[in-house]
N, C-alpha and C positions, 0 to 999 in steps of 0.2 A: 881652403875649402874643408870642412868638416870630413874627417871620414866615417863612412856610412857602411854599418855589419852589415853583409851580406847573409839570406836567408838561410839556415841551418841545413845542410847536404842530408843528415843524419835524420831519420825518423823518428825512429827510436833503438833501443839498445835491448837485446837478449844476454844477458849474461857477459862476454867477451866478442859477441858479435854484434855487429854495429849494420842495421838495415835503412837505407839509403833510399831518398825520396826518387832519384834517378830508378832503379827499381821498381819501386811500387807504381810508379808512374806507366813504366812499359809494359809490367806484367796487369796493370787495370786496363789499359790501351787495347792489349792482346785477349781479353777474357771479355772484353764488352765486342770485339769484333768478332769472336767464335761466338757470341751467342747471338747475334745477326745473321752468320751464315746458316745456324744450324735452324732459327724461324727460316730465313728465306730458303732453305732445304728442303724443310715441312711442306712448305707453299708451291713448291716446284714438282716434289714428288722424287726430289733426291735421298739418296741413303743418309737421315742425318748423322750417323755415327762415323760416319764417314770422316767429317771434319774434326770429331774428338779424338780419334786415333789419329787422324793425319798432323796435330798439333803437338802430339807426345814425341813426335819425332823432328818435325819442323820447326817447332820452335828452337829447343838445343842446338839442332845444324845451323839455323841462321845466326844464332848468337857466335857462334863459331866462327863461323864464316863471315859475318860483319867484324868480327873482332882482328881475325886474320887478314882481310882486307884492309882495314886499318893502319894494321901493326906492319904490315908490308913498305905502305906507304910514309910510312916513321918509322925504319927502322936505323935509321942514324940516330934519333934517339933510343930507341930500344934496344939496339944492341949494346946500349952500355946500363942499360936499367932494366934485364930480363926477368927481374920479379912483378915489373910492373907489365908484364903483357897478360898476363891473367885478372889485370884489376879492373874488370869493364865497370867497377863503381864509381871508378874515378872518372869516366866516359869515356869517349874514342870508340864507338863503333859507326862502322859505316854502312849508311841504308841500303846502298847497292850491293854493298858484300850478303848485307842480309837476305836480299829481293833473289839474289844468283844461290843462296843456301835453298829458300824456301821453295822457290821456282824447280829446282834440280829434286827435291825432295818429293813435289808434288807430283813432277812425273814419272818418277819411280814408284812412287808409291799406286797411282792411277795404272799403271801396266800391270802391278803386281795384284791387283784388286779390279782390275779388267773394266775400270769407271773413264767414262770420257774427260781427259783434263781440261780439254775447253770449257765446259760445262762446271765443271768445279771451281773452275777459273774466273769463270762469269759470277758465282755468287759469290767468291769469296774477295772479289775488287775492291766493293765499297769498304768492307770489313780491313782491307789492307791499308787503305789511306787514309782510312780514320783511324788506327790504330797508329800511324805514323803521325800523324796532327797531333794527337796525345802525347806522343811519345817527345814531339817535341819541349814538352815542358820538363821532361827530364832535365833536356840541355839547361832550359831556363834554370834550374834549380844550381846546375852545376859550373853556372855563368859562362856559357860556352856555347858555339853555333850564332856566333854575334857577329855584325857588324861591324865598321869602320867607326873612328872617334865622330861625337856627335854632342852638342850640349843639351845641356837639362831644358832648356826652354823646346829644343826640337822635341822630345820626347814627350814632355807635357803639350804641346801643339798636336800630338798626335790622341790627346786626350786619354790617355794613358791612366791606370791607377796607380798610387803614390807606392803600391809593392812592388809592381814590374822597373817605374822611373828608378827603383832604387838599388834594385838587382843588377840594373844593368851598368852600376857605379862599379867599375872592375879596375884597381890598381891605379886609383887616383883618376879617373877619369869615365864618363858615359858612353856608350856605346850601343850603336844602331840594333835594335830587337828583331833580329835577322828570323830567329829562331819564331819570332810571333807572324811576322809573313808567312812563311810555310805554313805553321800551324793552320791559320785562317786559310790559305789555298788550298790546302789537304782537305778542311772540312768541309768548304764549297765544294773543293770534288765531291768529296763522299755525299751531300744530296744531290749532285748532277749524276752520278752512275744509280743512284737509287731510284733516280725520277726514269733513267735510262731501261733499268730493268723492267719496266712497266711499258717499254716501248719496244717493237718487232724489230730488233736488232738481230742477225745472224749469228749463232753459237760461237763465242770469243770475242765478239767486237765491243762487249763489255768491258771485258780486262783489255783489249787492245785502247780503248780508249780510256782507261786508269793510265796505261803506258804514256801514252800520247800526254795527257791534261797533267799527270805530276812530272814527267819530263820536261814540258815547256816552263809552269814553275822554278822549278829547281834549276834550271840553266840560268835563268835572270835572278835569282833570290842567292845563287851560288856567289856570282857576279859580287855580291855585294858584300861577303862575308871576308872575315881574314884570317880565317882559321882553315884555309878550303887542303886538301891533300892535293897536291902539284904533280901533275903527269913530266912537264915541264918546267922552264923558271916563268914562265907566263902563260902556260894551259894548266887550266885547273883541271881534275880528272873528273870533277862529276860534270862538269859541262859538254866535256869531251863525249862521256858516257850516257848524255842524256840526248845531246844529237844521235846520237847511233842508236838508240832505242825509239827513239821520236821515227827516224829512217825506218827502221825494224817494223815497227809497228803497222806504219803506214803500207808497206811492202806484203807483208803477211794477210792484212788488210784485204788488199786487192788481190793477192794469189788466192787467197781463199775463198773469194769471191766468183772469181774466177773459175775454181775448180770445182765449185759448189760446194765445199767442206765446212761453208758456216751456217746451211740448211741445216735447220734442226732434227731431220730426218734420214740426215745420212752421216753417219761414222766415220770419221777418218783418222780413228785411233788404231 
């Protein structure tokens, strides 16, 4: 089998600085999500500058939390390669870590500014899952977040373009494009959440719908991956967290409905 050269991870050079596609793609997803959130804020009469101000804190904190989360569960490697801890351009940031950082930052920000966290979260939810769907293409460029070994015929039967099939050729074998499965799931989730914006859901329920939708997809897709962070020898960390998040979101949905907190004319902050 002839060796297939992967796509160049480097987008361009600025003197001694290499700018990687991984970072560009993630930044594009974040920017597009911000523009969508600002537009929806305008429609709802929510302060538009809230999201612009928030992302200045949320993005760097999320990246730090996402990297820290990943490093902790890969400490056996990073303890012997300390210089690699900050090398986020090589990949290795955990979405669940990023979500923890983003949610905590948003809660604190809303407390300081006097905004409703749940209203802000409802507006942000479609943007978050869209950013995740786009961000998976950064994994594609890095040839990571893939599944088990498959044949080229398997990939061609998915009617994928050659550039995807060829990029799934890693170290002499083809692998399942689980990055693509999750990207499609996330983008479909974006469409559904945008539709839910127009439905008369209670406050916070679009965000909770995002948690449930994303976690269901992540649970099943994670089971196909070969590079998962492991909680034990048999249990993937992302699957355990996905189950916990689904249960938590359902419990919060029921609790907020019972208490009347989901009504838009009642403040629970």
